[in-house]
Structure formats: C-alpha cells, structure tokens
C-alpha positions in Angstrom: 155.6 150.4 123.4 152.1 149.4 124.4 153.5 147.6 127.5 155.3 150.8 128.4 152.1 152.9 128.1 150.2 150.3 130.1 152.7 150.5 132.9 152.5 154.3 133.1 148.7 154.5 133.2 146.7 153.9 136.4 144.0 151.2 136.6 141.1 153.8 136.5 142.6 155.4 133.4 142.8 151.9 131.8 139.2 151.1 132.7 138.0 154.5 131.4 139.9 153.8 128.1 138.3 150.4 127.9 134.8 151.8 128.4 135.5 154.5 125.8 136.8 151.9 123.3 133.8 149.6 124.0 131.4 152.5 123.5 133.1 153.4 120.3 133.0 149.8 119.1 129.2 149.5 119.8 128.5 152.8 118.1 130.4 151.6 115.0 128.6 148.2 115.1 125.3 150.1 115.2 126.3 152.1 112.1 127.3 148.9 110.4 123.9 147.3 111.2 122.1 150.4 109.9 124.1 150.4 106.7 123.6 146.7 106.0 119.9 146.9 106.8 119.6 149.8 104.4 121.2 147.5 101.8 118.7 144.8 102.5 115.8 147.2 102.3 117.0 148.2 98.8 117.3 144.5 97.9 113.7 144.0 99.1 112.5 146.9 97.0 114.2 145.5 93.9 112.7 142.1 94.5 109.2 143.6 94.8 109.8 145.6 91.6 110.9 142.4 89.8 107.8 140.6 90.9 105.5 143.4 89.8 107.3 143.7 86.4 107.0 139.9 86.0 103.4 139.9 86.9 102.6 142.7 84.4 104.7 140.9 81.7 102.8 137.6 82.4 99.5 139.5 82.1 100.6 140.8 78.6 101.7 137.2 77.7 98.3 135.9 78.8 96.5 138.4 76.6 98.7 137.6 73.6 98.4 133.9 74.2 94.6 134.2 74.5 94.6 136.0 71.2 96.7 133.3 69.6 94.4 130.7 70.9 91.4 132.4 69.5 93.0 132.7 66.1 94.3 129.1 66.2 90.9 127.7 67.2 89.2 129.8 64.5 91.6 128.4 61.9 91.1 124.9 63.2 87.3 125.0 62.8 87.7 126.8 59.4 86.1 130.2 60.0 89.3 132.0 59.2 91.2 131.4 56.0 94.8 130.1 56.4 97.2 132.6 54.8 100.9 132.9 54.2 101.2 135.4 57.0 99.7 133.4 59.8 99.1 135.8 62.7 98.1 133.0 65.1 101.5 131.4 65.1 103.2 134.8 65.5 101.0 135.7 68.4 101.8 132.3 70.0 105.5 132.9 69.7 105.3 136.4 71.0 103.1 135.3 73.9 105.6 132.5 74.7 108.5 134.9 74.9 106.5 137.3 77.2 105.6 134.3 79.4 109.2 133.2 79.7 110.4 136.7 80.5 107.6 137.2 83.1 108.3 133.9 84.7 112.0 134.7 85.0 111.2 138.1 86.6 108.8 136.6 89.1 111.2 133.8 90.0 114.1 136.2 90.3 112.1 138.6 92.5 110.9 135.8 94.9 114.6 134.7 95.2 115.5 138.3 96.2 112.8 138.2 98.8 113.9 135.0 100.4 114.4 135.5 104.2 118.0 134.1 104.1 119.0 136.8 101.6 117.6 139.6 103.9 119.5 138.9 107.2 122.5 141.1 108.0 125.0 138.3 107.9 128.2 140.4 107.7 127.3 142.5 110.7 126.4 139.5 112.8 129.7 137.8 111.9 131.7 141.0 112.7 129.9 141.4 116.0 130.8 137.7 116.9 134.4 138.5 116.1 134.4 141.6 118.2 132.9 139.8 121.1 135.6 137.1 120.9 138.3 139.8 120.7 136.8 141.6 123.7 136.8 138.4 125.8 140.4 137.8 124.8 141.4 141.3 125.9 139.7 140.9 129.3 141.7 137.7 130.1 
C-alpha cells in the first residue's frame, strides 16, 4: 500500500512530507531530551540531599563519639566511677551507628552525582538510531 501511495504522490509532495516528518522527529527528540534532563536534575537534587543528610549525620556522630571519648578517658584515668550502666560504651555504640549511617549517605550521594550517571544516555542512543534510520530512508 505504501508503494501505491508513493507512486500517486509527486516528488514535491514527498519532499514536503519528508521535511514535515523530520521536523516532527526533531521536535519529539527535543521533548525527550528535556524530559531526560529533568530526570537527571531530580537525581542531582537527591544526591545533594543525601550528601547534606550524611554530613549532618556525621556531625551528630562526631559529637556523640567525642562525648564517648571524654567519658572513656575519664574512666581510664579514674575520675569517674565505673558503674553497671556505663554511658561511655553506650555513647560509643550510638556514635558508631551514626557514623556508619552518615558515611553511607555521603557515599550514596556522591555516587548519584557522578558525571556518568547524569548524562542523557537514552536520548543520545535514540537520536543515533533515528539518524541511522533517516540515512537508510534517504538511500
């Protein structure tokens, strides 16, 4: 059927249709680029948020660990009595947990911000395929 339609159209009509189709293709590719870049900006914002949350969590961990160190050193030199409910060890454990969570968040955030994760790969691949298809159609 396409062959029948092609034979009934004139060359100027076919060229006009080709330009309309190409214009449509480039417009849709532009929309695809915008959509994927919007996705990448959201990923960037999430990554920055993770790094900020990780930094705050690490700051809390540093405060707790510093408190634990003060209590542990005080117990070591004997100025604080050792009791059954030893708060130094509890603070050390809590600080360690906060440090692990903070380190995870910072690492995860920096991974999200890696340049390879922010390039619009799907759009570039689709544009390559469209270019190859257009070349084949012109032959």
